[in-house]
C-alpha positions as YAML, in Angstrom:
chain: A
units: angstrom
residues:
- id: 1
  name: MET
  ca: [-0.03, -0.23, -0.08]
- id: 2
  name: LEU
  ca: [1.58, 3.32, -0.75]
- id: 3
  name: LEU
  ca: [0.98, 6.52, 1.42]
- id: 4
  name: ALA
  ca: [0.46, 9.86, -0.01]
- id: 5
  name: VAL
  ca: [3.11, 12.47, 0.52]
- id: 6
  name: GLN
  ca: [2.38, 15.55, 1.32]
- id: 7
  name: LEU
  ca: [5.17, 17.78, -0.12]
- id: 8
  name: PRO
  ca: [5.76, 21.85, 1.28]
- id: 9
  name: ARG
  ca: [4.33, 24.68, -1.04]
- id: 10
  name: TYR
  ca: [6.94, 26.42, -2.86]
- id: 11
  name: ALA
  ca: [6.36, 30.21, -4.06]
- id: 12
  name: ARG
  ca: [9.47, 32.11, -6.32]
- id: 13
  name: VAL
  ca: [9.66, 35.56, -5.77]
- id: 14
  name: ASN
  ca: [9.54, 37.10, -8.93]
- id: 15
  name: LEU
  ca: [12.51, 39.31, -8.97]
- id: 16
  name: LEU
  ca: [11.23, 41.29, -11.79]
- id: 17
  name: HIS
  ca: [8.54, 42.57, -9.69]
- id: 18
  name: THR
  ca: [9.79, 43.13, -6.54]
- id: 19
  name: THR
  ca: [12.58, 41.61, -3.97]
- id: 20
  name: SER
  ca: [12.38, 38.65, -1.67]
- id: 21
  name: ASP
  ca: [12.72, 41.28, 1.60]
- id: 22
  name: ASP
  ca: [9.32, 43.03, 0.63]
- id: 23
  name: VAL
  ca: [7.33, 39.78, -0.10]
- id: 24
  name: ILE
  ca: [8.52, 38.30, 3.06]
- id: 25
  name: LYS
  ca: [7.61, 41.82, 4.84]
- id: 26
  name: ARG
  ca: [4.24, 41.50, 3.11]
- id: 27
  name: PHE
  ca: [3.65, 38.21, 4.37]
- id: 28
  name: CYS
  ca: [4.75, 38.70, 8.35]
- id: 29
  name: LYS
  ca: [2.85, 42.14, 8.04]
- id: 30
  name: GLU
  ca: [-0.69, 39.71, 7.04]
- id: 31
  name: GLY
  ca: [0.19, 37.57, 10.13]
- id: 32
  name: TYR
  ca: [2.54, 35.05, 8.83]
- id: 33
  name: LEU
  ca: [5.35, 33.81, 11.01]
- id: 34
  name: LEU
  ca: [8.72, 33.47, 9.27]
- id: 35
  name: VAL
  ca: [10.67, 30.25, 10.80]
- id: 36
  name: ASP
  ca: [14.17, 29.37, 10.21]
- id: 37
  name: SER
  ca: [13.91, 25.71, 8.89]
- id: 38
  name: LEU
  ca: [11.55, 23.14, 7.71]
- id: 39
  name: SER
  ca: [11.75, 21.16, 10.81]
- id: 40
  name: THR
  ca: [10.12, 24.06, 12.51]
- id: 41
  name: LEU
  ca: [6.79, 23.58, 10.18]
- id: 42
  name: SER
  ca: [4.13, 21.57, 10.43]
- id: 43
  name: LEU
  ca: [4.00, 20.26, 6.78]
- id: 44
  name: THR
  ca: [0.99, 18.53, 6.88]
- id: 45
  name: SER
  ca: [-1.61, 21.12, 8.55]
- id: 46
  name: CYS
  ca: [-2.09, 24.57, 7.99]
- id: 47
  name: PRO
  ca: [-4.33, 26.19, 10.14]
- id: 48
  name: ALA
  ca: [-4.38, 29.12, 7.82]
- id: 49
  name: SER
  ca: [-6.09, 27.21, 4.66]
- id: 50
  name: SER
  ca: [-7.42, 28.83, 1.91]
- id: 51
  name: SER
  ca: [-10.50, 29.56, 3.92]
- id: 52
  name: VAL
  ca: [-9.23, 32.71, 5.29]
- id: 53
  name: ASN
  ca: [-10.27, 35.96, 2.99]
- id: 54
  name: TYR
  ca: [-7.03, 38.15, 2.68]
- id: 55
  name: GLN
  ca: [-9.21, 41.14, 3.15]
- id: 56
  name: THR
  ca: [-10.72, 40.68, 5.98]
- id: 57
  name: GLY
  ca: [-8.55, 38.45, 7.79]
- id: 58
  name: HIS
  ca: [-11.39, 36.23, 8.88]
- id: 59
  name: CYS
  ca: [-12.15, 32.45, 8.11]
- id: 60
  name: GLY
  ca: [-15.61, 32.95, 8.08]
- id: 61
  name: ARG
  ca: [-16.26, 29.71, 9.75]
- id: 62
  name: CYS
  ca: [-15.07, 30.10, 13.76]
- id: 63
  name: ALA
  ca: [-17.72, 31.66, 16.36]
- id: 64
  name: GLN
  ca: [-15.17, 35.24, 16.48]
- id: 65
  name: CYS
  ca: [-15.22, 35.27, 12.98]
- id: 66
  name: LEU
  ca: [-18.92, 35.03, 11.98]
- id: 67
  name: ALA
  ca: [-19.64, 37.53, 15.13]
- id: 68
  name: ALA
  ca: [-16.79, 40.01, 13.72]
- id: 69
  name: GLU
  ca: [-18.20, 39.75, 9.97]
- id: 70
  name: ASP
  ca: [-22.20, 40.67, 11.24]
- id: 71
  name: SER
  ca: [-20.84, 43.51, 13.76]
- id: 72
  name: SER
  ca: [-21.43, 47.18, 12.17]
- id: 73
  name: SER
  ca: [-18.23, 48.04, 13.66]
- id: 74
  name: SER
  ca: [-15.28, 48.59, 10.94]
- id: 75
  name: ALA
  ca: [-12.33, 48.97, 13.26]
- id: 76
  name: ASP
  ca: [-12.69, 44.99, 14.61]
- id: 77
  name: PRO
  ca: [-9.50, 44.43, 16.38]
- id: 78
  name: HIS
  ca: [-10.62, 40.17, 16.25]
- id: 79
  name: GLN
  ca: [-7.27, 38.23, 15.11]
- id: 80
  name: CYS
  ca: [-8.83, 35.03, 13.65]
- id: 81
  name: PRO
  ca: [-7.98, 31.76, 15.68]
- id: 82
  name: MET
  ca: [-7.66, 29.83, 12.04]
- id: 83
  name: ALA
  ca: [-5.19, 32.57, 11.18]
- id: 84
  name: ALA
  ca: [-3.02, 32.91, 13.73]
- id: 85
  name: GLU
  ca: [-0.31, 30.21, 13.45]
- id: 86
  name: LYS
  ca: [0.59, 30.95, 9.49]
- id: 87
  name: VAL
  ca: [4.02, 29.82, 9.37]
- id: 88
  name: PHE
  ca: [6.92, 29.61, 6.09]
- id: 89
  name: CYS
  ca: [10.68, 30.11, 5.47]
- id: 90
  name: ARG
  ca: [13.31, 30.31, 3.15]
- id: 91
  name: ASP
  ca: [14.30, 27.66, 0.88]
- id: 92
  name: THR
  ca: [17.96, 26.59, 2.25]
- id: 93
  name: HIS
  ca: [19.17, 26.03, -1.47]
- id: 94
  name: VAL
  ca: [17.38, 28.98, -3.44]
- id: 95
  name: PRO
  ca: [17.32, 32.44, -0.96]
- id: 96
  name: GLU
  ca: [14.25, 33.58, -3.16]
- id: 97
  name: LEU
  ca: [11.84, 30.16, -2.84]
- id: 98
  name: LEU
  ca: [9.64, 30.54, 0.14]
- id: 99
  name: VAL
  ca: [8.40, 27.28, 1.81]
- id: 100
  name: PHE
  ca: [4.86, 26.92, 3.08]
- id: 101
  name: PRO
  ca: [2.92, 24.06, 4.74]
- id: 102
  name: PHE
  ca: [0.98, 21.47, 2.33]
- id: 103
  name: SER
  ca: [-2.29, 22.40, 3.00]
- id: 104
  name: CYS
  ca: [-1.82, 26.23, 2.46]
- id: 105
  name: SER
  ca: [-3.13, 27.66, -0.66]
- id: 106
  name: LEU
  ca: [-1.80, 30.91, -2.19]
- id: 107
  name: VAL
  ca: [-3.81, 30.79, -5.52]
- id: 108
  name: ASP
  ca: [-5.92, 33.56, -4.29]
- id: 109
  name: HIS
  ca: [-3.44, 35.75, -2.45]
- id: 110
  name: PRO
  ca: [-2.65, 39.06, -3.94]
- id: 111
  name: LEU
  ca: [0.84, 38.51, -4.34]
- id: 112
  name: TYR
  ca: [0.22, 35.63, -6.81]
- id: 113
  name: THR
  ca: [-2.54, 37.20, -8.77]
- id: 114
  name: ASN
  ca: [-0.28, 40.22, -9.06]
- id: 115
  name: THR
  ca: [2.54, 38.07, -10.12]
- id: 116
  name: ASP
  ca: [4.95, 39.09, -7.37]
- id: 117
  name: ILE
  ca: [5.12, 35.25, -6.54]
- id: 118
  name: ILE
  ca: [5.38, 32.26, -8.71]
- id: 119
  name: LEU
  ca: [4.39, 28.81, -7.27]
- id: 120
  name: GLN
  ca: [6.13, 25.84, -8.56]
- id: 121
  name: ASP
  ca: [7.51, 22.53, -7.07]
- id: 122
  name: LYS
  ca: [10.87, 21.87, -6.04]
- id: 123
  name: PRO
  ca: [12.80, 18.47, -7.11]
- id: 124
  name: CYS
  ca: [13.26, 16.39, -4.20]
- id: 125
  name: ASP
  ca: [17.02, 14.86, -3.54]
...
């Protein structure tokens, strides 16, 4: 019986549009945590799955987000627990390559839609 292998997601910084430092700052500003190595990452699960809305920072599923989205207050200090542990790191071989947990989806992220990052695979050793 074969086991499914869950490889990390790789996003290469498009150096024709931006710099690695600017992309990293943008992810950190959005609540992502830059860690030192892959061993720090939990590559099989990502609490900040594709369900988090990048404009509001809310997942729309937890009780806090549902209450915050129904609130008439525009200045909501709520921090979504689904988005609180977003993590990524730099690749050890290619400095402009960022590594994310397997279940994180970046296809709707503004950095991807604006072509500041390019999603790709990396060959295994």
